[in-house]
Kinemage of the C-alpha trace (Angstrom):
@kinemage 1
@onewidth
@group {chain A} dominant
@subgroup {mainchain}
@vectorlist {calphas} color= white
{ca met a 1} P 0.000 0.000 0.000
{ca ile a 2} L 2.806 2.407 0.910
{ca ser a 3} L 4.593 1.536 -2.328
{ca thr a 4} L 1.432 2.238 -4.324
{ca met a 5} L 0.967 5.649 -2.652
{ca asn a 6} L 4.608 6.505 -3.286
{ca asn a 7} L 4.192 5.591 -6.934
{ca leu a 8} L 1.085 7.762 -7.185
{ca asp a 9} L 2.842 10.687 -5.521
{ca ala a 10} L 5.773 10.319 -7.902
{ca met a 11} L 3.398 10.179 -10.859
{ca leu a 12} L 1.592 13.275 -9.644
{ca gln a 13} L 4.844 15.171 -9.192
{ca arg a 14} L 5.791 14.224 -12.751
{ca ala a 15} L 2.401 15.529 -13.901
{ca val a 16} L 3.051 18.841 -12.110
{ca gln a 17} L 6.422 19.127 -13.853
{ca cys a 18} L 4.809 18.430 -17.217
{ca ala a 19} L 2.124 21.034 -16.574
{ca arg a 20} L 4.747 23.664 -15.690
{ca ala a 21} L 6.635 22.798 -18.862
{ca gly a 22} L 3.498 23.207 -20.953
{ca leu a 23} L 3.206 19.490 -21.675
{ca leu a 24} L -0.487 19.484 -20.823
{ca gln a 25} L -1.487 16.345 -22.683
{ca glu a 26} L 1.200 14.309 -20.907
{ca ala a 27} L 0.180 15.868 -17.594
{ca arg a 28} L -3.456 14.921 -18.187
{ca gln a 29} L -2.561 11.313 -18.962
{ca leu a 30} L -0.536 11.027 -15.772
{ca val a 31} L -3.262 12.580 -13.634
{ca trp a 32} L -5.902 10.271 -15.098
{ca gln a 33} L -3.743 7.311 -14.095
{ca val a 34} L -3.612 8.650 -10.547
{ca val a 35} L -7.376 9.192 -10.172
{ca ser a 36} L -8.101 5.837 -11.812
{ca thr a 37} L -6.156 4.199 -8.990
{ca glu a 38} L -7.128 6.631 -6.213
{ca pro a 39} L -10.525 8.228 -7.076
{ca his a 40} L -10.537 10.396 -3.925
{ca his a 41} L -7.170 12.046 -4.539
{ca glu a 42} L -8.135 15.715 -4.158
{ca gln a 43} L -4.776 17.094 -5.291
{ca ala a 44} L -4.933 15.059 -8.489
{ca trp a 45} L -8.411 16.337 -9.315
{ca ser a 46} L -7.205 19.901 -8.650
{ca leu a 47} L -4.385 19.427 -11.134
{ca leu a 48} L -6.769 17.888 -13.649
{ca ala a 49} L -9.005 20.959 -13.367
{ca tyr a 50} L -5.937 23.081 -14.141
{ca val a 51} L -4.811 21.116 -17.221
{ca ala a 52} L -8.303 20.251 -18.512
{ca gln a 53} L -8.780 20.545 -22.273
{ca thr a 54} L -12.474 21.419 -22.154
{ca val a 55} L -14.839 23.226 -19.811
{ca glu a 56} L -16.693 19.918 -19.320
{ca glu a 57} L -13.542 18.170 -18.129
{ca arg a 58} L -12.730 21.086 -15.848
{ca arg a 59} L -16.272 21.196 -14.450
{ca ala a 60} L -16.252 17.464 -13.740
{ca ala a 61} L -12.931 17.727 -11.887
{ca leu a 62} L -14.151 20.665 -9.802
{ca trp a 63} L -17.334 18.769 -8.949
{ca lys a 64} L -15.229 15.865 -7.719
{ca ile a 65} L -13.252 18.194 -5.457
{ca leu a 66} L -16.449 19.637 -3.988
{ca ser a 67} L -17.861 16.169 -3.415
{ca phe a 68} L -14.846 15.482 -1.172
{ca asn a 69} L -14.497 18.970 0.270
{ca pro a 70} L -17.686 21.073 -0.094
{ca asn a 71} L -16.070 24.056 1.633
{ca his a 72} L -13.115 24.322 -0.763
{ca pro a 73} L -13.401 28.071 -1.621
{ca lys a 74} L -11.349 28.162 -4.832
{ca ala a 75} L -12.992 25.049 -6.244
{ca arg a 76} L -16.450 26.397 -5.434
{ca gln a 77} L -15.753 29.745 -7.104
{ca ala a 78} L -14.311 28.103 -10.202
{ca phe a 79} L -17.202 25.628 -10.345
{ca leu a 80} L -19.791 28.408 -10.189
{ca arg a 81} L -18.000 30.314 -12.953
{ca ser a 82} L -18.259 27.203 -15.131
{ca met a 83} L -22.029 27.161 -14.524
{ca asp a 84} L -22.910 30.725 -15.489
{ca glu a 85} L -25.899 31.502 -17.684
{ca gly a 86} L -23.854 31.580 -20.898
{ca phe a 87} L -22.753 27.976 -20.371
{ca ile a 88} L -26.286 26.968 -19.326
{ca gln a 89} L -27.772 28.411 -22.491
{ca gln a 90} L -25.200 26.693 -24.697
{ca ala a 91} L -25.880 23.391 -22.962
{ca ala a 92} L -29.663 23.781 -23.311
{ca gln a 93} L -29.343 24.001 -27.090
{ca lys a 94} L -28.341 20.323 -27.123
{ca gly a 95} L -31.556 19.333 -25.344
{ca ile a 96} L -32.752 19.265 -21.746
{ca phe a 97} L -33.158 16.066 -19.737
{ca ile a 98} L -35.576 16.280 -16.794
{ca ser a 99} L -34.738 14.110 -13.785
{ca tyr a 100} L -37.370 13.695 -11.089
{ca ala a 101} L -38.904 11.465 -8.457
{ca his a 102} L -42.226 9.759 -9.184
{ca ala a 103} L -43.922 11.756 -6.423
{ca asp a 104} L -43.233 14.968 -8.410
{ca gln a 105} L -44.752 13.691 -11.653
{ca leu a 106} L -47.630 16.202 -11.861
{ca phe a 107} L -45.289 19.156 -11.369
{ca val a 108} L -42.869 17.739 -13.925
{ca leu a 109} L -45.552 17.201 -16.560
{ca glu a 110} L -46.732 20.781 -16.257
{ca leu a 111} L -43.197 22.109 -16.396
{ca ala a 112} L -42.256 20.011 -19.429
{ca asn a 113} L -45.394 20.997 -21.323
{ca asp a 114} L -44.940 24.692 -20.524
{ca leu a 115} L -41.326 24.616 -21.695
{ca arg a 116} L -42.306 22.848 -24.906
{ca leu a 117} L -44.929 25.509 -25.603
{ca leu a 118} L -42.086 28.008 -25.407
{ca gly a 119} L -40.072 26.015 -27.948
{ca val a 120} L -37.630 24.398 -25.514
{ca asp a 121} L -36.216 20.987 -26.483
{ca val a 122} L -37.164 18.929 -23.418
{ca trp a 123} L -36.844 15.161 -22.938
{ca leu a 124} L -39.099 13.563 -20.332
{ca asp a 125} L -39.440 9.796 -20.014
{ca ile a 126} L -43.230 9.658 -19.605
{ca leu a 127} L -43.734 11.862 -22.673
{ca asp a 128} L -40.988 10.618 -24.956
{ca met a 129} L -40.907 6.861 -24.494
{ca ser a 130} L -43.240 4.523 -26.316
{ca glu a 131} L -44.496 1.246 -24.873
{ca glu a 132} L -42.089 -0.568 -27.187
{ca ser a 133} L -39.045 1.360 -25.931
{ca asp a 134} L -36.407 -0.286 -23.823
{ca trp a 135} L -36.472 1.893 -20.702
{ca asn a 136} L -32.768 1.734 -19.853
{ca glu a 137} L -31.616 2.191 -23.436
{ca ala a 138} L -33.917 5.176 -23.986
{ca ile a 139} L -32.714 6.932 -20.829
{ca glu a 140} L -29.086 6.151 -21.667
{ca glu a 141} L -29.489 7.672 -25.116
{ca ala a 142} L -31.235 10.764 -23.735
{ca leu a 143} L -28.522 11.284 -21.099
{ca lys a 144} L -25.875 11.142 -23.827
{ca arg a 145} L -27.729 13.481 -26.192
{ca cys a 146} L -28.887 16.211 -23.832
{ca gly a 147} L -26.527 18.950 -22.746
{ca leu a 148} L -28.434 20.196 -19.705
{ca met a 149} L -30.301 18.456 -16.901
{ca leu a 150} L -33.125 19.997 -14.920
{ca val a 151} L -33.364 18.054 -11.678
{ca val a 152} L -36.611 18.615 -9.806
{ca ala a 153} L -35.433 19.006 -6.222
{ca ser a 154} L -37.765 17.831 -3.498
{ca pro a 155} L -37.598 15.623 -0.390
{ca ala a 156} L -38.791 12.732 -2.577
{ca ala a 157} L -35.913 13.338 -5.008
{ca leu a 158} L -33.411 12.866 -2.187
{ca arg a 159} L -34.766 9.341 -1.695
{ca ala a 160} L -34.975 8.448 -5.397
{ca asp a 161} L -32.145 6.233 -6.623
{ca asn a 162} L -32.771 7.168 -10.248
{ca val a 163} L -32.353 10.876 -9.503
{ca met a 164} L -29.083 10.351 -7.661
{ca thr a 165} L -27.774 8.086 -10.430
{ca glu a 166} L -28.749 10.470 -13.238
{ca val a 167} L -27.232 13.482 -11.462
{ca arg a 168} L -23.958 11.641 -10.902
{ca arg a 169} L -23.862 10.498 -14.540
{ca phe a 170} L -24.283 14.051 -15.781
{ca met a 171} L -21.824 15.610 -13.356
{ca asp a 172} L -19.203 12.921 -13.930
{ca ser a 173} L -19.304 13.808 -17.628
{ca gly a 174} L -18.956 17.521 -16.878
{ca lys a 175} L -22.430 18.455 -18.050
{ca ile a 176} L -24.561 21.018 -16.245
{ca val a 177} L -27.258 20.101 -13.754
{ca leu a 178} L -29.634 22.954 -12.954
{ca pro a 179} L -31.788 22.396 -9.843
{ca val a 180} L -35.464 23.343 -9.983
{ca gln a 181} L -36.906 23.479 -6.479
{ca ser a 182} L -40.522 22.352 -6.371
{ca gln a 183} L -40.187 22.130 -2.580
{ca pro a 184} L -37.497 23.436 -0.210
{ca thr a 185} L -34.625 20.945 -0.445
{ca asp a 186} L -31.031 20.622 0.718
{ca leu a 187} L -29.279 20.543 -2.648
{ca thr a 188} L -25.955 19.442 -1.186
{ca ala a 189} L -27.629 16.127 -0.340
{ca ile a 190} L -27.654 15.343 -4.068
{ca gly a 191} L -24.182 16.768 -4.646
{ca leu a 192} L -25.180 20.181 -6.006
{ca trp a 193} L -23.768 23.532 -4.948
{ca asn a 194} L -25.007 25.868 -7.663
{ca pro a 195} L -28.044 28.180 -7.261
{ca ser a 196} L -31.463 26.755 -8.079
{ca val a 197} L -34.573 28.111 -9.756
{ca asp a 198} L -37.251 28.521 -7.102
{ca phe a 199} L -40.770 27.279 -7.826
{ca thr a 200} L -41.690 26.807 -4.158
{ca thr a 201} L -43.816 29.928 -3.676
{ca asp a 202} L -45.054 30.854 -7.154
{ca tyr a 203} L -45.042 28.634 -10.233
{ca gly a 204} L -45.435 31.477 -12.749
{ca ser a 205} L -42.496 33.512 -11.470
{ca gly a 206} L -40.421 30.349 -11.201
{ca leu a 207} L -41.108 29.558 -14.849
{ca gln a 208} L -40.212 33.098 -15.891
{ca asp a 209} L -36.919 32.853 -13.987
{ca leu a 210} L -36.158 29.505 -15.626
{ca val a 211} L -36.975 30.822 -19.084
{ca arg a 212} L -34.630 33.772 -18.496
{ca val a 213} L -31.795 31.493 -17.355
{ca leu a 214} L -32.303 29.259 -20.404
{ca gly a 215} L -32.206 32.287 -22.702
{ca val a 216} L -35.575 31.522 -24.265
{ca pro a 217} L -37.555 34.408 -25.847
{ca glu a 218} L -40.205 35.082 -23.222
{ca pro a 219} L -43.806 35.578 -24.342
{ca ala a 220} L -46.470 36.472 -21.818
{ca tyr a 221} L -47.108 33.444 -19.591
{ca his a 222} L -50.624 32.533 -18.574
{ca gly a 223} L -50.060 29.381 -16.467
{ca arg a 224} L -51.209 28.917 -12.920
{ca ala a 225} L -50.030 31.343 -10.249
């Protein structure tokens, strides 16, 4: 065990040297070897965030750091910068996957239908899967295709295995998960630290806030208050 840790430390030091020399691709390869062996190596994930080739890779590394150390100030600031509205709007153009607990189905149906009326590309299992569809394959394909996830945050969502799994899948790939609070919920319990869109007191204003964040042209909304 000690020998393995020494080897990892040596590999990480080599990665740091490569990064300083501008050999970023070599540094990335070395860091990936470290985190493949030791997934909770915070220093390695920090270096990976530094040498990342894409914003998705950087976001995923920062999310890993926060999952180990939620109070890491630099990681939190960098993570939030990678989740600003410009990135959210770019991600939404690839399609929006809605993750939810069964108990929130009525809220989710209304939200999905309202967004579709506004021209938003939304994927929701109960609307987009036929009886002949293979459930797991359809969800897998939708998770790969969509660039943004709306996770409906509620106490029921905290207990839903599918929600936790889908959030982790998205965040591990560096995609953006935007919380939509249908009820007051501790977002850190599902590994999220970014601000949410609040639907808890007024549905109409919540929808308007979401539409603004998504960058959708906003017609007058006449849904329920």
